[in-house]
C-alpha positions as CSV (number, residue, x, y, z in Angstrom):
1,N,-72.0,103.4,59.1
2,L,-73.4,99.4,59.0
3,A,-72.8,99.9,55.4
4,T,-69.4,101.4,55.8
5,L,-68.1,98.7,58.3
6,E,-69.8,95.7,56.1
7,K,-67.7,96.7,52.9
8,Q,-64.9,97.5,55.1
9,M,-65.1,93.8,56.1
10,R,-65.1,92.9,52.8
11,R,-62.4,94.2,51.7
12,Q,-60.1,93.0,54.5
13,M,-61.6,89.3,53.5
14,R,-60.6,89.5,50.6
15,V,-57.2,91.1,51.8
16,E,-56.6,88.3,53.9
17,M,-58.1,85.4,51.0
18,R,-55.0,86.8,48.5
19,R,-53.0,86.9,51.5
20,Y,-53.9,83.1,51.8
21,F,-53.3,81.9,48.7
22,A,-50.3,83.7,47.9
23,R,-48.6,81.6,50.7
24,R,-50.8,78.4,49.9
25,K,-48.6,79.1,46.3
26,R,-45.3,79.5,47.9
27,R,-45.8,76.6,49.8
28,N,-46.2,74.6,47.2
29,L,-43.7,76.0,44.7
30,K,-41.2,75.6,47.8
31,L,-42.7,71.7,47.9
32,I,-42.4,70.6,44.1
33,A,-38.8,72.9,43.7
34,G,-37.5,69.9,46.8
35,A,-39.1,67.3,45.7
36,L,-37.4,68.2,42.1
37,V,-33.9,69.1,44.1
38,I,-34.4,65.1,45.4
39,V,-35.2,63.6,41.9
40,L,-32.3,65.0,40.6
41,C,-30.3,64.2,44.0
42,S,-31.1,60.9,43.4
43,I,-30.5,60.4,39.6
44,C,-27.1,62.0,40.0
45,L,-25.9,59.7,43.1
46,F,-27.0,56.4,41.1
47,G,-26.7,57.4,37.4
48,F,-23.0,58.7,38.3
49,V,-21.6,57.8,42.2
50,I,-22.8,54.7,43.1
51,G,-25.0,52.1,41.1
52,V,-27.1,48.7,42.6
53,D,-26.9,45.2,41.6
54,R,-28.8,42.4,42.6
55,V,-26.3,38.8,42.7
56,S,-28.0,36.0,40.6
57,G,-25.5,32.9,40.8
58,N,-23.0,31.1,43.4
59,S,-19.8,31.9,41.9
60,M,-19.0,34.5,44.2
61,Y,-20.4,32.2,47.7
62,P,-19.8,32.5,50.6
63,Y,-18.9,36.6,50.2
64,L,-21.7,36.9,48.5
65,N,-25.1,34.4,47.8
66,Y,-27.8,34.3,45.6
67,G,-30.7,37.2,46.1
68,D,-28.1,39.6,47.4
69,W,-28.0,43.0,46.6
70,V,-24.6,45.1,46.0
71,V,-24.0,48.4,46.2
72,Y,-21.0,49.6,43.8
73,S,-18.6,52.6,43.9
74,R,-18.4,54.0,40.5
75,Q,-15.2,56.1,41.5
76,L,-12.4,54.3,40.7
77,G,-10.3,57.4,41.5
78,N,-7.0,55.6,42.9
79,G,-7.4,52.6,40.7
80,I,-8.2,49.0,40.7
81,H,-6.2,46.8,43.4
82,R,-6.0,43.1,43.4
83,D,-8.7,41.1,45.9
84,E,-11.0,44.1,45.4
85,V,-14.4,43.1,44.3
86,V,-15.6,44.4,41.2
87,V,-19.1,44.8,39.7
88,F,-18.5,44.6,35.4
89,E,-20.6,44.6,31.8
90,K,-19.6,41.9,29.1
91,G,-21.7,40.9,26.4
92,G,-24.6,43.1,28.3
93,E,-24.7,41.0,30.8
94,T,-23.5,42.0,34.5
95,F,-20.8,39.9,36.2
96,V,-19.5,40.6,40.1
97,K,-15.9,38.8,40.3
98,R,-12.7,39.5,42.2
99,I,-9.6,40.9,40.8
100,A,-6.7,38.1,40.4
101,G,-4.7,39.9,38.1
102,L,-3.7,43.6,37.4
103,P,-2.1,44.9,34.1
104,G,1.5,43.4,33.6
105,D,0.9,40.7,35.9
106,K,2.1,37.3,34.9
107,V,-0.5,35.1,36.1
108,E,-0.5,31.1,36.7
109,I,-3.8,29.3,37.5
110,N,-4.1,25.5,38.1
111,G,-7.4,23.7,36.6
112,A,-9.2,23.5,39.6
113,G,-8.8,27.3,40.6
114,S,-7.5,25.9,43.7
115,R,-3.9,27.5,43.1
116,V,-3.2,30.8,41.8
117,V,0.1,32.6,41.0
118,V,0.9,35.6,40.3
119,N,4.4,37.2,39.3
120,G,5.8,33.9,40.6
121,V,3.8,34.2,43.7
122,Q,1.3,31.7,45.0
123,V,-1.5,33.9,46.1
124,R,-3.1,33.0,49.6
125,E,-6.6,32.9,48.9
126,N,-8.9,32.8,52.1
127,Y,-12.2,33.2,50.6
128,V,-12.1,30.9,47.9
129,T,-14.1,28.3,47.8
130,L,-13.4,24.9,45.9
131,T,-16.9,22.3,46.0
132,D,-16.3,18.9,44.4
133,T,-17.7,18.8,40.7
134,G,-17.8,14.9,41.1
135,K,-15.2,14.6,38.2
136,G,-12.3,12.7,40.3
137,E,-9.3,14.3,41.6
138,P,-8.8,18.4,41.3
139,D,-6.8,19.3,38.6
140,D,-3.1,20.4,40.4
141,K,-1.3,21.3,36.9
142,M,-1.0,24.7,36.5
143,G,-2.1,25.8,32.9
144,A,0.1,28.1,31.0
145,P,1.5,31.6,32.4
146,Q,-1.2,34.9,31.0
147,T,0.5,38.1,30.8
148,V,-2.6,40.3,31.5
149,M,-2.8,43.4,29.1
150,N,-2.4,47.2,29.9
151,G,-5.9,48.3,30.8
152,Q,-7.1,44.5,31.4
153,Y,-7.9,42.7,34.3
154,L,-8.2,39.0,35.6
155,V,-11.1,38.6,37.2
156,L,-11.8,35.3,39.3
157,G,-14.7,34.1,41.1
158,D,-15.0,33.0,44.7
159,N,-16.6,29.8,44.2
160,R,-14.2,28.2,41.5
161,S,-16.2,25.2,40.5
162,V,-19.2,27.4,39.3
163,S,-17.3,30.5,38.5
164,I,-17.5,31.6,35.2
165,D,-14.7,34.0,34.7
166,S,-11.1,34.8,33.1
167,R,-10.4,31.0,32.7
168,D,-13.4,31.2,30.4
169,S,-13.2,32.5,26.8
170,S,-16.3,34.0,27.0
171,I,-15.1,37.0,29.4
172,G,-11.6,36.5,29.4
173,T,-10.0,39.5,30.8
174,V,-12.1,42.6,31.5
175,P,-11.0,46.2,30.0
176,S,-11.0,48.9,32.6
177,E,-13.7,50.4,30.5
178,E,-16.3,47.4,31.6
179,I,-15.7,47.7,34.8
180,L,-18.8,49.3,36.6
181,G,-17.5,49.8,39.8
182,R,-16.0,48.7,43.0
183,V,-18.0,46.5,45.6
184,I,-18.7,49.1,48.8
185,L,-22.1,47.4,50.4
186,I,-24.0,44.1,50.8
187,I,-27.2,44.0,51.4
188,R,-28.5,40.6,52.3
189,G,-31.5,38.8,50.1
190,N,-34.0,36.5,51.6
191,R,-32.5,33.0,52.0
192,G,-36.0,30.7,52.1
């Protein structure tokens, strides 16, 4: 009887061990599946919905500062509007600027960038920073009117004296397909 009892105990131990390892295997598979879902969701989120970039310049000061991080929405469903801050790519480089002219707009800008006239109306730009460049009096003469072509956007930096934007021939107007998204969140970088 002791031998039979011992045999039953060994059989019961084998059954319990199999159950234990089966539960452990299921738990590990659930953990792996959960991790894969999180990774795939992150890839989709950052690949198709939002983007993140770091500011490397002062062309948008004080709205953005050197070292700030911007989170931008890649979803441009309802279009791009004037005064929105967008992230775009030009010549392999990423830029962050403010939309000043929409397709079809007739835009005039003075030499210093302190006055912008869109479709005959001077635009109020409370966010613009003009720093002294040391070149004497700011150029107040209006430049030649420029009509923004269809599918293009005229962009300007807020810190006009240091900004490389649509006023510069290397940038010009930005085609809609080069716009990566609109800024939805700013994470302030270290200022030390």
